[in-house]
Backbone as ProteinMPNN parsed JSONL, in Angstrom:
{"seq_chain_A": "MDKRLKLLVAGLALAGMTACATAKPYGPATSSTAQGYFVQPIETNRYRVTYTALSPDEARRYALRRAAEVTLQNGGDWFRVVNGYTDASDANNGPRSSVSIGGGSSSGRYGSGVGVGVGIGIPIGGSSEKTTESLEIIVGNGPKPADPNTYSAQSVLVNTAGPA", "coords_chain_A": {"N_chain_A": [[102.355, 34.979, 129.368], [105.067, 36.514, 128.025], [108.342, 36.868, 129.372], [109.93, 39.357, 129.033], [107.463, 41.25, 128.361], [106.258, 41.501, 130.658], [108.461, 42.393, 132.629], [108.544, 44.712, 131.107], [105.665, 45.991, 131.269], [105.741, 46.114, 134.234], [107.599, 48.208, 134.57], [106.393, 50.029, 133.282], [104.22, 50.525, 134.876], [105.236, 51.264, 137.262], [106.677, 53.591, 136.61], [104.423, 55.128, 135.482], [103.229, 55.244, 138.476], [105.303, 56.84, 140.118], [104.984, 59.495, 138.777], [102.825, 60.579, 139.651], [101.628, 63.019, 141.764], [103.0, 64.121, 144.878], [102.89, 64.246, 148.711], [103.257, 67.429, 149.801], [105.188, 68.405, 152.854], [104.313, 69.789, 155.94], [103.847, 73.404, 155.706], [104.351, 76.456, 154.721], [102.894, 77.562, 151.565], [104.175, 78.062, 148.105], [103.478, 79.277, 145.904], [100.02, 80.645, 144.872], [99.047, 78.337, 143.926], [100.013, 76.225, 145.009], [100.686, 73.715, 147.752], [100.197, 73.938, 150.802], [100.248, 76.588, 153.666], [98.576, 79.803, 153.611], [98.234, 82.847, 154.62], [95.858, 85.479, 155.258], [95.585, 88.571, 156.779], [92.582, 90.161, 157.715], [91.328, 91.991, 159.387], [91.892, 93.745, 162.699], [92.623, 90.845, 164.857], [91.13, 89.035, 163.142], [91.26, 87.031, 160.477], [92.117, 85.124, 157.631], [92.506, 81.793, 156.771], [93.937, 79.427, 154.5], [94.534, 76.172, 153.473], [96.064, 74.365, 151.44], [95.84, 70.964, 150.074], [96.822, 67.493, 149.148], [94.637, 65.871, 149.959], [91.111, 66.148, 151.246], [90.685, 65.777, 153.861], [93.293, 66.31, 155.166], [93.778, 68.876, 154.359], [91.878, 70.213, 155.775], [92.385, 69.532, 158.46], [95.337, 70.947, 158.223], [94.527, 73.214, 157.912], [93.008, 74.058, 160.399], [95.111, 73.912, 161.978], [96.813, 75.543, 161.121], [95.406, 77.892, 161.865], [95.343, 78.032, 164.312], [98.065, 78.115, 165.032], [98.469, 80.766, 164.295], [96.528, 82.112, 166.091], [97.788, 81.538, 168.254], [100.202, 83.129, 167.842], [99.177, 85.476, 167.588], [98.92, 86.103, 170.423], [96.435, 84.952, 171.08], [93.875, 82.894, 173.058], [92.201, 80.972, 171.989], [90.056, 80.506, 168.963], [87.46, 81.144, 166.861], [85.821, 79.546, 164.273], [84.265, 81.713, 161.546], [83.313, 81.567, 159.044], [83.782, 79.657, 156.461], [85.115, 77.608, 153.649], [85.308, 74.602, 151.334], [87.509, 74.018, 148.736], [87.623, 71.707, 146.006], [89.557, 70.659, 143.284], [90.608, 69.568, 140.328], [92.934, 70.621, 138.39], [93.928, 69.698, 135.984], [92.236, 68.011, 134.308], [92.976, 66.21, 132.383], [94.281, 63.297, 130.712], [94.318, 60.606, 133.502], [96.91, 59.037, 135.303], [97.732, 55.889, 134.087], [98.161, 52.421, 133.386], [97.509, 50.189, 130.442], [96.845, 46.867, 128.789], [96.266, 45.173, 126.204], [95.134, 42.467, 123.863], [95.332, 40.019, 121.163], [94.372, 37.202, 118.964], [94.477, 35.554, 115.927], [93.639, 33.435, 113.735], [93.691, 31.543, 110.335], [92.948, 31.297, 107.237], [95.617, 31.568, 105.725], [97.283, 31.641, 108.001], [98.45, 31.821, 111.431], [98.029, 34.465, 113.892], [99.478, 36.481, 116.698], [99.05, 39.327, 118.696], [99.914, 41.844, 120.826], [99.51, 44.588, 122.91], [100.729, 47.599, 124.507], [99.937, 50.529, 126.657], [100.615, 53.502, 127.929], [99.291, 56.529, 130.403], [100.094, 59.493, 131.002], [99.972, 62.047, 132.983], [101.66, 65.161, 132.412], [103.814, 66.463, 134.853], [102.674, 65.461, 136.769], [99.976, 64.61, 139.127], [97.222, 66.963, 139.66], [95.25, 67.012, 141.286], [93.671, 68.443, 143.978], [93.069, 69.797, 147.485], [91.552, 72.766, 148.994], [91.067, 74.28, 151.836], [89.66, 76.575, 153.449], [89.408, 79.019, 156.084], [87.823, 81.488, 157.724], [88.642, 83.082, 160.37], [88.379, 84.368, 163.83], [90.095, 85.913, 166.412], [90.499, 84.905, 169.789], [90.591, 85.94, 173.696], [91.133, 84.895, 177.046], [88.415, 82.299, 178.795], [87.396, 79.864, 176.704], [85.0, 80.258, 174.553], [81.336, 78.448, 174.962], [80.72, 77.372, 172.3], [80.127, 75.374, 169.326], [81.906, 76.312, 167.305], [84.043, 77.035, 168.059], [87.784, 77.177, 168.965], [89.84, 75.684, 171.052], [93.388, 76.756, 170.919], [95.837, 75.93, 171.98], [94.97, 72.86, 172.181], [93.951, 72.385, 169.828], [96.41, 72.301, 168.302], [97.881, 70.366, 169.566], [96.05, 67.872, 168.833], [96.365, 68.179, 166.149], [98.681, 67.517, 165.428], [101.615, 66.275, 163.578], [103.18, 64.521, 160.882], [105.607, 66.776, 160.525]], "CA_chain_A": [[102.904, 36.337, 128.808], [106.678, 36.473, 128.025], [109.241, 37.656, 130.301], [109.948, 40.742, 128.623], [106.619, 42.08, 128.467], [106.09, 41.581, 132.3], [109.137, 43.557, 132.711], [108.151, 46.165, 130.289], [104.364, 46.297, 131.967], [105.882, 46.695, 135.774], [108.32, 49.22, 134.549], [105.527, 51.241, 132.692], [103.469, 50.731, 135.873], [106.403, 51.85, 138.513], [106.947, 55.13, 135.98], [103.366, 56.016, 136.07], [103.497, 55.739, 139.876], [106.015, 57.95, 140.378], [104.504, 60.47, 138.03], [101.96, 61.313, 140.73], [102.111, 64.468, 142.856], [103.359, 63.674, 146.163], [102.378, 65.392, 149.521], [104.57, 68.313, 150.625], [105.202, 68.635, 154.115], [103.211, 71.029, 156.255], [104.696, 74.724, 155.724], [103.769, 78.298, 153.655], [102.695, 77.495, 150.06], [105.335, 78.626, 147.526], [102.375, 79.976, 144.973], [98.75, 80.386, 144.991], [98.507, 77.085, 143.56], [101.117, 74.964, 145.648], [100.493, 72.633, 148.894], [100.537, 74.633, 151.787], [99.374, 77.362, 153.982], [98.388, 81.098, 153.256], [97.397, 83.603, 155.797], [95.979, 86.782, 154.795], [95.157, 89.259, 157.653], [91.463, 91.044, 157.493], [91.363, 93.164, 160.57], [92.263, 93.095, 164.024], [92.042, 89.741, 165.002], [90.263, 88.073, 162.177], [92.127, 86.291, 159.476], [91.71, 84.306, 156.445], [93.691, 80.829, 156.832], [93.727, 78.418, 153.884], [95.517, 75.076, 153.287], [95.697, 73.312, 149.803], [96.625, 69.865, 150.108], [96.226, 66.699, 148.19], [93.232, 65.036, 150.345], [90.414, 67.275, 151.956], [91.133, 65.563, 155.503], [94.675, 66.934, 155.367], [93.464, 70.285, 154.223], [91.256, 70.644, 156.821], [93.301, 69.491, 159.717], [96.467, 71.611, 158.402], [94.036, 74.742, 157.951], [92.705, 73.899, 161.772], [96.455, 73.775, 162.69], [97.877, 76.783, 161.193], [94.699, 78.78, 162.33], [95.665, 77.7, 165.892], [99.285, 78.919, 165.48], [98.326, 82.191, 163.892], [95.992, 82.366, 166.913], [99.175, 81.816, 169.192], [101.598, 84.019, 167.524], [98.907, 86.951, 167.96], [98.59, 86.514, 171.679], [95.249, 84.444, 171.629], [94.036, 81.248, 173.466], [90.953, 80.415, 171.021], [89.628, 80.916, 167.709], [86.231, 80.978, 166.09], [85.626, 79.81, 162.567], [83.031, 82.31, 161.432], [83.13, 81.411, 158.012], [84.611, 78.684, 155.647], [84.321, 76.591, 152.761], [86.494, 73.706, 150.66], [87.552, 73.885, 147.366], [88.417, 70.161, 145.608], [89.779, 70.988, 142.125], [91.524, 69.009, 139.387], [93.172, 71.844, 136.991], [94.615, 69.175, 134.81], [91.205, 67.997, 133.919], [93.052, 65.356, 131.115], [94.315, 62.171, 131.125], [95.055, 60.255, 134.486], [97.952, 58.021, 134.946], [96.99, 54.545, 133.748], [98.814, 51.714, 132.48], [96.464, 49.283, 129.663], [97.294, 45.975, 127.9], [95.459, 44.51, 125.307], [96.019, 41.418, 123.029], [94.528, 39.248, 120.452], [94.858, 36.479, 118.096], [93.66, 34.848, 115.14], [93.734, 32.176, 112.866], [92.641, 31.514, 109.364], [93.462, 30.333, 106.034], [96.857, 31.725, 105.782], [98.234, 31.184, 109.052], [98.071, 32.685, 112.514], [98.906, 35.652, 114.176], [98.989, 36.972, 117.984], [99.41, 40.892, 118.457], [100.147, 42.092, 122.424], [100.055, 46.103, 122.805], [100.633, 48.018, 125.93], [99.774, 51.503, 126.603], [100.755, 54.56, 129.44], [98.956, 57.469, 129.952], [101.004, 60.241, 132.484], [99.872, 63.406, 132.762], [102.789, 66.073, 132.475], [103.434, 67.294, 135.911], [101.691, 64.272, 137.993], [98.418, 64.689, 139.163], [97.007, 68.142, 139.681], [93.913, 67.288, 142.241], [94.248, 69.414, 145.076], [91.575, 70.316, 148.073], [91.806, 73.875, 149.637], [90.513, 74.531, 152.852], [89.634, 77.963, 153.779], [88.713, 79.253, 156.797], [87.758, 82.911, 158.574], [88.932, 83.14, 162.122], [88.523, 85.591, 164.881], [91.104, 85.086, 167.459], [90.146, 85.841, 171.188], [91.509, 85.579, 174.783], [90.097, 84.341, 177.944], [88.016, 81.163, 178.748], [86.828, 79.434, 175.331], [83.12, 80.106, 174.407], [80.797, 77.092, 174.577], [80.206, 77.511, 170.963], [80.796, 74.157, 168.411], [82.777, 76.386, 165.819], [85.141, 77.845, 168.854], [88.401, 75.742, 169.178], [91.271, 75.903, 172.116], [94.296, 77.178, 170.122], [96.444, 74.752, 172.457], [94.105, 71.893, 171.579], [94.094, 72.062, 168.124], [98.025, 71.907, 167.974], [98.413, 68.887, 169.946], [95.312, 67.147, 168.136], [96.695, 68.232, 164.777], [100.569, 67.221, 165.147], [101.88, 64.722, 162.868], [104.695, 64.78, 160.353], [105.332, 68.195, 160.029]], "C_chain_A": [[104.423, 36.155, 129.259], [107.309, 37.312, 128.535], [109.53, 39.141, 130.408], [109.033, 41.6, 128.759], [106.014, 42.221, 129.537], [106.738, 42.387, 133.188], [108.96, 44.836, 132.551], [106.707, 46.837, 131.219], [104.595, 46.773, 133.503], [106.774, 47.609, 135.789], [107.422, 50.189, 134.25], [104.853, 51.554, 134.111], [103.988, 51.676, 136.967], [106.372, 53.205, 137.741], [105.434, 55.736, 136.035], [102.85, 56.415, 137.643], [104.221, 56.715, 140.446], [105.796, 59.328, 139.728], [103.516, 61.283, 138.811], [102.447, 62.413, 141.34], [102.227, 63.566, 144.05], [103.231, 64.766, 147.281], [103.459, 66.093, 149.986], [104.156, 68.358, 152.181], [104.339, 69.771, 154.552], [104.324, 72.312, 156.094], [103.766, 75.628, 154.731], [103.81, 77.179, 152.255], [103.552, 78.643, 149.118], [104.824, 79.631, 146.53], [101.18, 79.87, 145.459], [98.436, 79.356, 144.682], [99.071, 75.743, 143.937], [100.472, 74.784, 146.853], [101.038, 73.664, 149.872], [99.665, 75.786, 152.472], [99.806, 78.937, 153.291], [97.671, 81.629, 154.179], [97.197, 85.111, 155.359], [94.837, 87.391, 156.104], [93.751, 90.007, 157.153], [91.23, 92.05, 157.958], [92.111, 92.799, 161.668], [91.88, 92.061, 164.414], [91.477, 89.098, 164.339], [91.187, 88.174, 160.906], [91.476, 85.25, 158.746], [92.931, 83.276, 156.513], [93.052, 79.563, 155.472], [94.989, 77.42, 154.004], [95.055, 74.37, 151.962], [96.625, 72.355, 150.183], [96.035, 68.994, 149.152], [94.837, 65.545, 148.655], [92.629, 65.998, 151.139], [90.638, 67.035, 153.328], [92.402, 65.815, 155.832], [94.432, 68.413, 155.111], [93.103, 70.734, 155.225], [91.984, 70.648, 158.356], [94.586, 70.272, 159.554], [95.841, 72.884, 158.707], [93.993, 74.848, 159.638], [94.217, 74.315, 162.172], [97.069, 75.187, 162.119], [96.689, 78.169, 161.877], [95.104, 78.79, 163.712], [97.206, 78.237, 165.963], [99.143, 80.66, 165.303], [97.52, 83.006, 165.372], [97.355, 82.76, 168.328], [99.949, 82.781, 169.183], [100.713, 85.718, 168.045], [98.41, 87.011, 169.356], [96.853, 85.759, 172.061], [95.054, 83.236, 172.405], [92.957, 80.36, 173.071], [90.888, 81.322, 170.077], [88.374, 80.573, 167.209], [85.993, 80.598, 164.727], [84.25, 80.186, 162.414], [82.44, 82.103, 160.014], [84.228, 80.476, 156.986], [84.034, 77.716, 154.723], [85.414, 75.813, 152.172], [86.519, 73.719, 149.334], [88.341, 72.557, 146.647], [88.174, 70.867, 143.781], [90.938, 70.044, 141.43], [91.915, 69.889, 137.883], [93.803, 70.965, 135.727], [93.365, 69.094, 133.733], [91.655, 66.878, 132.554], [93.452, 64.09, 131.878], [94.823, 61.925, 132.482], [96.048, 59.183, 134.153], [97.283, 56.535, 134.973], [98.2, 53.985, 133.003], [97.485, 50.361, 131.958], [97.368, 48.177, 129.114], [96.366, 45.519, 127.297], [96.27, 43.776, 124.14], [94.802, 40.957, 122.233], [95.046, 38.246, 119.545], [93.893, 35.919, 117.21], [94.324, 33.984, 114.301], [93.091, 32.004, 111.566], [93.474, 30.532, 108.041], [94.666, 30.3, 105.568], [97.45, 31.551, 106.852], [97.673, 31.713, 110.341], [98.606, 33.47, 112.915], [98.895, 36.053, 115.658], [99.923, 38.612, 117.884], [98.924, 41.083, 120.443], [100.48, 43.93, 122.171], [99.964, 46.501, 124.57], [100.873, 49.437, 125.753], [99.828, 52.193, 128.177], [99.965, 55.482, 128.901], [99.524, 58.175, 131.433], [100.93, 61.635, 132.0], [101.227, 64.294, 133.245], [102.849, 66.697, 133.764], [103.086, 66.716, 136.764], [100.578, 64.882, 138.096], [98.322, 66.174, 139.742], [95.561, 68.323, 140.985], [94.421, 67.619, 143.707], [93.203, 69.862, 145.899], [92.337, 71.667, 148.752], [90.7, 74.252, 150.435], [90.531, 75.937, 153.325], [88.752, 78.834, 155.015], [89.099, 80.999, 157.555], [87.825, 82.671, 159.923], [88.989, 84.564, 162.561], [89.306, 84.976, 165.977], [90.301, 86.097, 168.773], [91.036, 85.084, 172.385], [90.461, 85.191, 175.825], [89.682, 82.728, 177.884], [87.397, 80.942, 177.27], [85.354, 79.702, 175.487], [82.373, 78.845, 174.565], [80.241, 77.414, 173.251], [81.288, 76.389, 170.159], [81.925, 74.654, 167.375], [84.006, 77.404, 166.656], [86.222, 76.904, 169.129], [89.653, 76.441, 170.444], [92.103, 75.547, 171.179], [95.249, 75.985, 170.652], [95.779, 73.109, 171.953], [94.671, 71.444, 170.491], [95.655, 71.628, 167.366], [98.295, 70.585, 168.605], [97.103, 67.685, 169.301], [95.467, 67.016, 166.425], [98.113, 67.831, 164.21], [100.626, 66.195, 164.529], [103.041, 65.093, 161.633], [104.837, 66.362, 159.885], [106.842, 68.657, 158.777]], "O_chain_A": [[104.883, 35.808, 130.347], [107.063, 38.502, 128.335], [109.444, 39.902, 131.372], [109.339, 42.709, 129.196], [105.135, 43.082, 129.557], [106.241, 42.973, 134.15], [109.091, 45.79, 133.319], [106.721, 47.955, 131.734], [103.866, 47.621, 134.018], [107.007, 48.07, 136.906], [107.524, 51.252, 134.862], [104.895, 52.711, 134.53], [103.367, 52.617, 137.461], [105.93, 54.096, 138.466], [105.269, 56.804, 136.624], [102.288, 57.454, 137.991], [103.705, 57.441, 141.297], [106.444, 60.278, 140.166], [103.392, 62.497, 138.652], [103.647, 62.682, 141.401], [101.659, 62.482, 144.176], [103.396, 65.957, 147.02], [104.453, 65.571, 150.492], [102.999, 68.347, 152.602], [103.76, 70.547, 153.792], [105.518, 72.15, 156.349], [102.697, 75.366, 154.18], [104.593, 76.25, 152.062], [103.569, 79.848, 149.371], [105.459, 80.649, 146.258], [101.009, 79.117, 146.417], [97.314, 79.082, 145.108], [98.827, 74.619, 143.497], [99.642, 75.644, 147.148], [102.158, 74.164, 149.762], [98.537, 76.018, 152.035], [100.844, 79.24, 152.703], [96.633, 81.124, 154.607], [98.146, 85.864, 155.136], [93.721, 86.943, 156.369], [93.866, 90.503, 156.032], [90.933, 93.048, 157.301], [92.841, 91.809, 161.72], [90.652, 91.99, 164.455], [91.059, 88.143, 164.994], [91.711, 89.194, 160.46], [90.495, 84.611, 159.125], [94.097, 83.643, 156.371], [91.968, 78.985, 155.539], [96.099, 77.696, 154.46], [93.945, 73.961, 151.619], [97.791, 72.555, 150.525], [95.084, 69.31, 148.437], [94.266, 64.714, 147.948], [93.368, 66.75, 151.774], [90.794, 68.017, 154.054], [92.687, 65.489, 156.984], [95.061, 69.167, 155.854], [93.757, 71.618, 155.779], [92.065, 71.586, 159.148], [95.173, 70.427, 160.625], [96.33, 73.643, 159.544], [94.793, 75.591, 160.206], [94.244, 75.339, 162.855], [97.824, 75.833, 162.846], [97.141, 79.236, 162.292], [95.154, 79.918, 164.202], [97.537, 78.799, 167.007], [99.615, 81.535, 166.029], [97.786, 84.16, 165.709], [97.645, 83.759, 168.986], [100.406, 83.327, 170.187], [101.225, 86.701, 168.582], [97.546, 87.849, 169.617], [96.225, 86.006, 173.091], [96.018, 82.473, 172.475], [92.736, 79.265, 173.587], [91.341, 82.467, 170.066], [88.258, 79.35, 167.138], [85.973, 81.548, 163.945], [83.275, 79.551, 162.817], [81.269, 82.398, 159.773], [85.42, 80.769, 156.898], [82.948, 77.142, 154.808], [86.542, 76.241, 152.419], [85.49, 73.413, 148.732], [89.562, 72.44, 146.752], [87.172, 71.332, 143.239], [92.024, 69.842, 141.972], [91.409, 69.833, 136.762], [94.114, 71.49, 134.658], [93.301, 69.738, 132.685], [90.777, 66.674, 131.716], [93.208, 63.778, 133.043], [95.663, 62.72, 132.904], [96.1, 58.56, 133.093], [96.445, 56.166, 135.795], [98.996, 54.597, 132.292], [96.758, 49.76, 132.75], [98.562, 48.432, 128.955], [95.355, 45.41, 127.991], [97.349, 44.058, 123.618], [93.635, 41.292, 122.436], [96.242, 38.368, 119.279], [92.709, 35.772, 117.516], [95.55, 33.889, 114.244], [91.895, 32.294, 111.544], [94.219, 29.553, 108.003], [95.055, 29.276, 105.005], [98.585, 31.154, 106.588], [96.487, 32.043, 110.373], [99.78, 33.579, 112.561], [97.72, 35.845, 115.96], [100.958, 38.921, 117.293], [97.974, 40.61, 121.067], [101.379, 44.42, 121.487], [99.387, 45.937, 125.5], [101.737, 49.815, 124.962], [99.355, 51.742, 129.22], [99.725, 55.627, 127.702], [99.462, 57.687, 132.562], [101.5, 62.217, 131.077], [101.749, 64.097, 134.342], [101.969, 67.535, 133.961], [103.085, 67.323, 137.834], [100.172, 65.662, 137.235], [99.33, 66.61, 140.297], [95.065, 69.363, 141.417], [95.349, 67.123, 144.345], [92.268, 70.374, 145.282], [93.541, 71.64, 149.007], [89.588, 74.516, 149.978], [91.641, 76.397, 153.593], [87.598, 79.224, 154.837], [90.191, 81.508, 157.807], [86.967, 82.017, 160.515], [89.425, 85.565, 161.993], [89.211, 83.815, 166.376], [89.818, 87.228, 168.819], [91.814, 84.136, 172.28], [89.248, 85.148, 175.621], [90.313, 81.935, 177.185], [86.91, 81.926, 176.713], [84.673, 79.371, 176.457], [83.081, 77.932, 174.139], [79.064, 77.775, 173.273], [82.518, 76.345, 170.187], [82.672, 73.904, 166.746], [84.692, 78.265, 166.105], [85.864, 75.795, 169.526], [90.11, 77.584, 170.475], [91.993, 74.49, 170.558], [95.477, 75.072, 169.858], [96.502, 72.369, 171.286], [95.486, 70.564, 170.215], [95.932, 70.965, 166.366], [98.993, 69.768, 168.004], [97.446, 66.507, 169.403], [94.967, 66.189, 165.663], [98.546, 67.812, 163.057], [99.894, 65.227, 164.734], [103.692, 66.131, 161.753], [104.196, 66.924, 158.997], [106.873, 69.757, 158.226]]}, "name": "protein", "num_of_chains": 1, "seq": "MDKRLKLLVAGLALAGMTACATAKPYGPATSSTAQGYFVQPIETNRYRVTYTALSPDEARRYALRRAAEVTLQNGGDWFRVVNGYTDASDANNGPRSSVSIGGGSSSGRYGSGVGVGVGIGIPIGGSSEKTTESLEIIVGNGPKPADPNTYSAQSVLVNTAGPA"}
């Protein structure tokens, strides 16, 4: 492969990688479709906590972290997840970032020829694949009930700490 072609392919591959969406640090969402958390009070000591992230694991971890924060902010010791769901979506549904290379050659009666082509597809705005984890929680005080859907707010904060 010609040196110029190799440089072109490397440059296009780099451009394709930088066009992909990057994870936003933990924090509030700036809109209903943005990465981050959103908290909706439902009634006294009952909240809907959602977190949108680029991976299901991150969405779940940060939704639990935000639920623990909401619990402590409201004077609670533990929270129970009474309902929840995960929504994975790709709003773009269009081409994904990719680089492709093709080539061909022929020889015949009138001579020979070689052709090489390079193509790249980049969705405008980067990748739009996101996962939203939604938890409906009830905040409680005192000793944590022995229920697998009940979490100690302090323990969750310790175990979901990470890059903020």
